[in-house]
C-alpha positions in Angstrom: 72.2 -24.8 -13.8 71.3 -28.4 -13.9 73.3 -31.2 -15.8 71.6 -34.6 -17.0 74.1 -36.5 -14.9 72.7 -34.9 -11.8 69.1 -36.0 -12.7 67.2 -39.0 -11.1 65.8 -41.8 -13.3 62.3 -40.2 -12.8 63.6 -36.7 -13.9 65.8 -38.1 -16.9 62.4 -39.8 -18.1 60.6 -36.4 -17.7 63.6 -34.5 -19.7 63.7 -37.1 -22.2 59.9 -36.9 -22.9 59.7 -33.1 -22.7 60.7 -32.4 -26.5 57.9 -35.0 -27.6 55.4 -33.8 -25.3 54.8 -37.2 -24.3 53.2 -38.2 -20.9 55.7 -39.4 -17.9 53.5 -41.7 -15.7 54.8 -42.7 -12.4 51.6 -44.3 -11.3 51.3 -48.0 -10.3 47.8 -48.6 -11.3 47.0 -49.5 -7.9 44.1 -46.8 -6.6 45.3 -46.9 -3.0 49.2 -46.4 -3.6 48.5 -43.6 -6.5 46.1 -41.5 -4.0 47.9 -38.0 -3.9 47.0 -37.8 -0.4 49.6 -40.2 0.8 52.4 -38.6 -1.8 54.8 -37.5 0.8 55.4 -41.8 1.2 56.3 -41.9 -2.5 59.9 -43.3 -3.0 62.6 -41.6 -5.0 61.4 -43.4 -8.4 58.3 -41.4 -8.1 59.9 -38.1 -6.8 60.6 -35.1 -9.2 62.2 -31.6 -8.0 60.4 -28.6 -8.7 63.4 -27.0 -10.0 63.6 -29.7 -12.7 59.9 -28.8 -13.9 61.0 -25.1 -13.7 64.1 -25.8 -15.7 62.3 -27.6 -18.7 59.6 -25.1 -18.7 62.1 -22.2 -19.2 64.1 -24.0 -22.0 66.1 -26.3 -19.9 65.9 -28.8 -22.9 66.4 -27.3 -26.4 66.3 -30.7 -28.2 64.7 -30.1 -31.6 61.8 -32.3 -32.3 58.8 -32.6 -34.8 56.0 -32.4 -32.1 55.5 -29.6 -29.6 57.1 -29.7 -26.5 55.1 -29.9 -23.3 55.5 -31.0 -19.7 53.2 -33.9 -19.0 53.7 -35.4 -15.6 51.4 -38.2 -13.6 51.8 -39.8 -10.2 54.7 -37.7 -9.0 55.8 -36.1 -5.6 57.2 -32.8 -6.8 59.5 -31.5 -4.0 60.4 -28.2 -3.2 58.6 -24.9 -4.6 58.0 -24.4 -8.1 58.8 -20.9 -8.7 57.6 -19.3 -12.0 57.3 -15.7 -11.0 57.7 -13.2 -13.6 58.4 -16.2 -16.3 57.6 -16.2 -19.9 56.5 -19.8 -20.5 55.8 -21.1 -23.8 55.2 -24.5 -23.1 51.9 -26.5 -21.7 52.0 -27.8 -17.9 50.0 -30.7 -17.2 50.4 -32.2 -13.8 47.7 -35.3 -13.2 47.4 -37.0 -9.5 50.7 -35.4 -8.3 51.8 -34.5 -4.8 53.6 -30.9 -4.6 55.2 -30.3 -1.5 55.0 -26.5 -1.9 52.5 -23.8 -3.5 53.1 -22.9 -7.4 54.4 -19.5 -7.8 53.3 -17.8 -11.2 53.3 -14.2 -9.7 53.4 -11.9 -13.3 54.2 -14.9 -15.4 53.1 -15.2 -18.9 52.0 -18.8 -19.8 50.0 -21.1 -21.9 47.6 -23.7 -20.5 48.4 -24.9 -17.2 46.5 -28.2 -15.9 47.1 -29.3 -12.1 44.5 -31.8 -12.1 43.5 -34.4 -9.3 46.3 -33.5 -7.4 47.6 -32.1 -3.9 48.9 -28.7 -3.8 49.2 -26.2 -0.9 48.3 -23.3 -3.2 48.7 -21.4 -6.1 49.9 -17.8 -6.4 49.0 -16.3 -9.7 48.7 -12.6 -9.2 48.9 -10.4 -12.4 49.5 -13.7 -14.5 48.7 -13.9 -18.1 47.5 -17.2 -19.2 46.9 -17.6 -22.7 44.8 -20.7 -22.8 43.2 -22.8 -19.7 43.8 -22.8 -16.2 42.4 -26.1 -15.1 42.3 -27.3 -11.5 39.8 -30.1 -11.7 39.7 -32.4 -8.8 42.8 -30.9 -7.2 43.0 -30.3 -3.2 44.5 -27.3 -1.8 45.2 -28.0 2.1 47.3 -25.2 3.3 47.1 -22.3 0.9 44.7 -20.3 -1.5 44.1 -19.7 -5.2 45.0 -16.2 -5.8 44.5 -14.5 -9.3 44.4 -10.9 -8.4 44.4 -8.8 -11.5 45.4 -11.7 -13.4 44.1 -12.3 -17.1 43.1 -15.8 -18.5 42.2 -16.2 -22.1 40.2 -19.4 -21.8 38.4 -21.1 -19.0 39.0 -21.5 -15.3 38.1 -25.0 -14.6 37.8 -26.1 -10.7 35.1 -28.9 -11.1 35.3 -31.1 -8.0 38.2 -28.8 -6.6 38.5 -28.6 -2.6 40.1 -25.5 -1.2 40.5 -26.2 2.6 42.9 -23.5 3.7 42.1 -22.2 7.5 42.5 -18.6 6.2 39.9 -15.9 5.6 39.7 -16.3 1.8 39.9 -19.6 -0.2 40.2 -17.7 -3.6 41.4 -14.3 -4.2 40.7 -12.7 -7.6 39.7 -9.5 -7.6 40.2 -7.7 -11.0 40.2 -10.8 -12.5 39.7 -10.9 -16.4 38.4 -14.1 -18.1 38.1 -15.0 -21.6 36.2 -18.1 -20.9 33.9 -19.0 -17.8 34.6 -20.0 -14.5 33.7 -23.8 -13.8 33.0 -24.6 -10.0 30.9 -27.5 -10.2 30.4 -31.3 -9.1 31.3 -30.9 -5.5 33.6 -27.9 -5.9 34.4 -27.0 -2.1 35.8 -23.4 -0.6 36.7 -23.2 2.9 36.8 -19.6 3.5 35.5 -16.8 1.2 35.7 -16.5 -2.8 36.7 -13.1 -3.6 35.9 -11.7 -7.1 35.4 -7.9 -6.8 35.6 -5.9 -10.2 36.0 -9.5 -12.0 35.3 -9.3 -15.7 33.7 -13.0 -16.6 32.9 -13.0 -20.1 31.9 -16.4 -20.0 30.2 -16.5 -16.8 30.4 -17.9 -13.6 28.9 -21.5 -13.0 28.7 -22.9 -9.3 25.8 -25.3 -9.3 26.1 -27.8 -6.4 29.2 -26.0 -5.0 29.6 -25.3 -1.4 31.1 -22.1 0.2 31.9 -22.2 4.0 32.7 -18.9 5.8 29.9 -19.2 8.7 31.2 -15.9 10.3 32.1 -13.6 7.4 31.3 -13.5 3.4 31.0 -16.5 1.5 31.1 -14.9 -2.1 32.4 -11.2 -2.7 31.3 -10.4 -6.2 31.1 -6.6 -6.1 30.8 -4.9 -9.6 31.3 -8.3 -11.4 30.5 -7.9 -14.8 29.3 -11.4 -16.7 26.5 -12.7 -18.6 25.4 -15.4 -16.4 25.7 -16.3 -12.8 24.5 -19.7 -11.9 24.6 -20.6 -8.3 21.7 -23.5 -8.4 21.1 -27.0 -8.0 22.1 -27.5 -4.5 24.3 -24.5 -4.3 25.1 -23.7 -0.4 26.7 -20.9 1.2 27.5 -20.5 4.9 28.1 -16.7 5.0 27.0 -13.8 2.9 26.7 -13.7 -1.0 27.9 -10.1 -1.8 26.9 -9.0 -5.5 26.8 -5.3 -4.9 26.8 -3.1 -7.8 27.1 -6.6 -10.0 25.8 -6.4 -13.9 24.4 -9.8 -15.0 23.3 -9.1 -18.2 21.3 -12.4 -18.8 20.8 -14.8 -15.8 21.2 -14.8 -12.0 20.1 -18.2 -10.8 20.1 -19.3 -7.0 17.4 -22.0 -7.9 17.3 -24.7 -5.3 20.3 -23.1 -3.4 20.6 -22.9 0.4 21.7 -19.8 1.9 23.0 -18.9 5.2 24.6 -15.6 6.7 23.5 -14.9 10.3 22.9 -11.3 9.6 22.6 -10.7 5.8 22.5 -13.8 3.4 22.4 -11.9 0.2 23.7 -8.5 -0.5 22.7 -7.3 -3.8 22.5 -3.5 -3.4 22.7 -1.8 -6.9 22.9 -5.0 -8.8 21.5 -4.9 -12.5 20.2 -8.4 -13.9 18.4 -9.5 -16.8 16.5 -12.5 -15.1 16.6 -13.3 -11.3 15.7 -16.7 -10.3 15.2 -16.6 -6.7 13.4 -19.9 -6.2 15.9 -20.9 -3.3 15.5 -24.3 -1.5 14.4 -22.9 2.0 13.9 -19.4 3.1 17.5 -18.1 3.7 18.7 -17.9 7.4 19.6 -14.1 7.2 18.2 -10.9 5.5 17.8 -10.1 1.7 19.2 -6.7 0.6 17.9 -5.7 -2.8 17.9 -1.6 -2.5 18.6 -0.1 -5.6 18.7 -3.1 -7.6 17.4 -3.5 -11.3 15.8 -6.7 -12.6 14.2 -7.2 -15.6 12.5 -10.3 -14.5 12.3 -11.4 -11.1 11.2 -15.1 -10.4 10.5 -16.5 -7.1 8.0 -18.6 -5.0 6.3 -18.3 -1.9 9.0 -19.7 0.4 11.6 -17.9 -1.4 12.0 -15.0 1.1 13.3 -14.5 5.0 11.6 -12.3 7.3 13.6 -9.4 6.4 13.7 -8.2 2.8 15.2 -4.8 2.2 13.9 -3.5 -1.0 13.6 0.4 -1.0 14.6 1.2 -4.6 14.3 -2.1 -6.1 13.2 -2.1 -9.8 11.8 -4.6 -11.9 10.2 -5.3 -15.1 7.9 -8.3 -14.5 7.0 -10.8 -11.6 7.1 -14.6 -12.3 5.9 -17.1 -9.7 4.0 -20.3 -9.2 0.8 -18.7 -8.2 -2.0 -18.5 -10.7 -4.8 -16.6 -9.1 -4.2 -12.9 -9.0 -5.9 -12.6 -6.0 -3.3 -14.9 -4.3 -0.5 -13.1 -6.0 -1.6 -9.8 -4.7 -1.7 -11.1 -1.2 1.4 -12.7 -1.5 3.2 -9.5 -3.0 1.9 -7.1 -0.3 3.0 -9.5 2.5 6.5 -9.5 0.5 6.8 -5.9 0.8 5.7 -5.9 4.4 9.0 -7.5 5.1 10.7 -4.4 4.2 11.8 -2.6 7.7 9.8 0.1 8.3 7.4 2.0 5.9 8.8 3.0 2.4 6.4 4.0 -0.4 8.7 3.1 -3.4 8.1 -0.8 -3.1 4.2 -0.4 -3.3 4.7 2.0 -5.9 6.8 -0.1 -8.1 4.5 -3.3 -7.6 1.4 -1.4 -8.3 3.2 0.2 -11.6 4.2 -4.1 -12.3 0.6 -4.6 -12.1 -0.4 -1.7 -14.5 2.0 -2.6 -17.0 0.5 -6.0 -17.2 -3.4 -4.9 -17.5 -4.3 -5.8 -14.0 -5.5 -2.4 -12.7 -7.6 -3.9 -9.8 -4.4 -5.2 -8.3 -2.7 -2.1 -8.6 -5.4 -0.4 -6.6 -5.5 -3.0 -3.9 -1.6 -2.6 -3.5 -1.9 1.3 -3.3 -4.7 0.9 -0.7 -2.3 -1.3 1.4 0.1 1.3 1.0 -2.0 3.9 2.7 -3.2 1.3 5.3 0.8 0.9 5.9 1.3 4.6 6.2 -1.5 5.3 8.4 0.9 3.3 11.1 3.4 6.0 10.9 0.8 9.0 11.6 0.0 11.0 14.9 -3.2 10.1 16.3 -5.4 12.7 14.7 -3.9 11.6 11.2 -4.6 7.9 12.0 -8.2 8.9 12.8 -8.6 10.4 9.4 -7.1 7.6 8.0 -9.4 5.4 9.3 -12.4 7.5 8.2 -11.0 7.8 4.6 -10.4 3.8 4.4 -14.0 3.0 5.6 -15.7 5.8 3.4 -13.6 5.3 0.1 -10.9 3.0 0.5 -8.4 5.9 0.4 -10.1 6.7 -3.2 -9.5 3.4 -4.6 -12.8 2.0 -3.4 -15.3 4.9 -4.2 -18.1 2.2 -4.3 -17.9 2.4 -0.7 -19.1 5.9 -0.3 -22.3 4.8 -2.5 -23.0 1.9 -0.4 -22.9 4.3 3.0 -25.1 6.7 1.1 -27.6 4.2 0.3 -27.8 2.5 3.5 -28.2 5.8 5.3 -30.9 6.9 2.8 -32.9 3.8 3.6 -32.4 4.4 7.4 -33.8 7.9 7.2 -36.4 7.0 4.9 -37.9 4.4 7.2 -37.4 6.5 10.3 -38.9 9.7 8.8 -41.8 8.1 7.1 -43.0 6.8 10.5 -43.3 10.0 11.9 -44.9 13.3 11.3 -42.6 16.4 11.0 -43.2 19.8 11.9 -43.6 22.6 9.0 -41.0 25.3 9.6 -43.4 28.1 8.3 -47.1 27.1 8.3 -48.7 27.2 4.4 -45.1 27.3 2.9 -42.9 24.7 1.4 -43.6 21.4 -0.6 -45.3 18.6 0.9 -43.2 16.1 3.1 -41.1 13.2 1.3 -39.1 11.2 3.4 -36.8 9.8 0.8 -36.0 13.3 -0.6 -35.7 14.7 2.8 -33.1 12.3 3.8 -31.4 13.0 0.8 -31.3 16.7 1.4 -29.7 16.3 4.7 -27.1 13.6 3.6 -25.9 16.0 0.5 -24.5 19.2 1.7 -24.1 20.5 -2.0 -27.7 21.7 -3.4 -31.1 22.2 -1.8 -34.3 20.4 -2.6 -36.5 22.5 -0.3 -37.3 19.8 2.2 -34.6 20.3 4.6 -35.4 24.2 5.1 -39.4 23.4 5.1 -39.7 20.9 7.9 -37.9 19.9 11.2 -38.3 17.5 13.9 -38.4 17.3 17.7 -36.8 15.1 20.0 -34.7 12.1 19.3 -35.6 12.4 15.6 -34.2 15.8 15.2 -30.8 14.3 16.8 -30.8 11.6 13.8 -31.4 14.5 11.1 -28.2 16.4 12.8 -26.2 13.2 12.3 -27.3 12.9 8.6 -25.9 16.2 8.1 -22.9 15.5 10.0 -22.2 12.2 8.4 -22.8 13.8 4.9 -20.3 16.4 5.3 -17.7 13.6 6.2 -18.4 11.5 3.4 -18.2 14.3 0.9 -15.1 15.4 2.3 -13.7 11.8 2.3 -14.7 11.0 -1.4 -13.2 14.6 -2.4 -10.1 13.7 -0.5 -9.7 10.3 -1.5 -10.7 11.0 -5.3 -8.1 14.0 -5.5 -5.5 11.7 -3.9 -6.0 8.9 -6.5 -6.2 11.4 -9.6 -2.8 13.2 -8.4 -1.3 9.9 -8.5 -2.5 8.3 -11.3 
């Protein structure tokens, strides 16, 4: 138990100021001398033991006051470990531009607002803590430890604008199961050397990381699996050296990566099964690794032509509408088909989804183009006979999505046959019987296997012209079969 006589001058000033909630400012006013980076060199006049801080927060000075008691300390070197594990703290703690020798222990503690701003602190361990206020770490630097908020509850906001966590370990922030009443703000140069881990976190106010830097090149930069939040903002210069993993996340309003830079040697973004309102993927440059959106559901997908890497895994991706910077529907279809082709192998669902999206917006021609490209892609997976039949269907009727091709072929062959047959004289099959020869009707009779105009049975040829008639009969059957097959496929799928 501390006594007043055991306190240093700086500690006595803090002890006396606590009941009134007044600031104790030990800074000199000279920026170079007040930099917490050199706090280990500060003398006894600026040194406060961590046990004194803990004693005050736990009710060491019960002097009555007309003001709310709180601990406000600036420019101090706090020695020892500030261990408040399991404590029930009813006072504000605010440390400004201080140097803490050891990490802050808040395991399973119940506290009010805590502010450690512009300071140097090895780490903050607050697993299972309940903070009925804000946790403010703006501008602080953690050099050897991490921020741990595993299964913690913060009623207000978590502010880490300008905070730098430079610990050499794998995880800079360990906050799985965190429950937030407000938002998490990591702006203005926030840097995490190591991954940020937030699986299962409930972020009622959202996650805001514009301009932040996450550095974990050989691993995962952000784990936000099954996170629930209205907004996740990783835009305006945000960079991640490592994988962004937001698998199964539920983001009701906006997930934005506008002008962000993504790394990850294998997978840059893993969004399997996520559900997002608006997904803004207008990144600054194509990601270094693959983007995996299998099974994701997005109401609005916003991208531009340079958004996507070479590999985009999108089998099962559902989106309600697409937004891009392309104004021409033709250019948009070409870009979207090229986008789908980035999916490894052949999968029918991405084509069907894109065609459905075009149909919903009234672009039926674009939908047919997409489905035609789907059949062409599928053709590559077939055996040789299947590919040959596919090429025939494509050339004849565009797999049923271009039926006018059949009419064009028929018209061309009709003209060819009419010209050839009109230049020669046929032989009547039965003398004195049959209609007079008509080269045009005769050609039609050869090309269309259904029906009989009486010309094919009444006249025949010899030599090369006879082979032309055989060819027209064979082509007629092939075209008719292709038309029936193609149109049947189209009707069955639409």
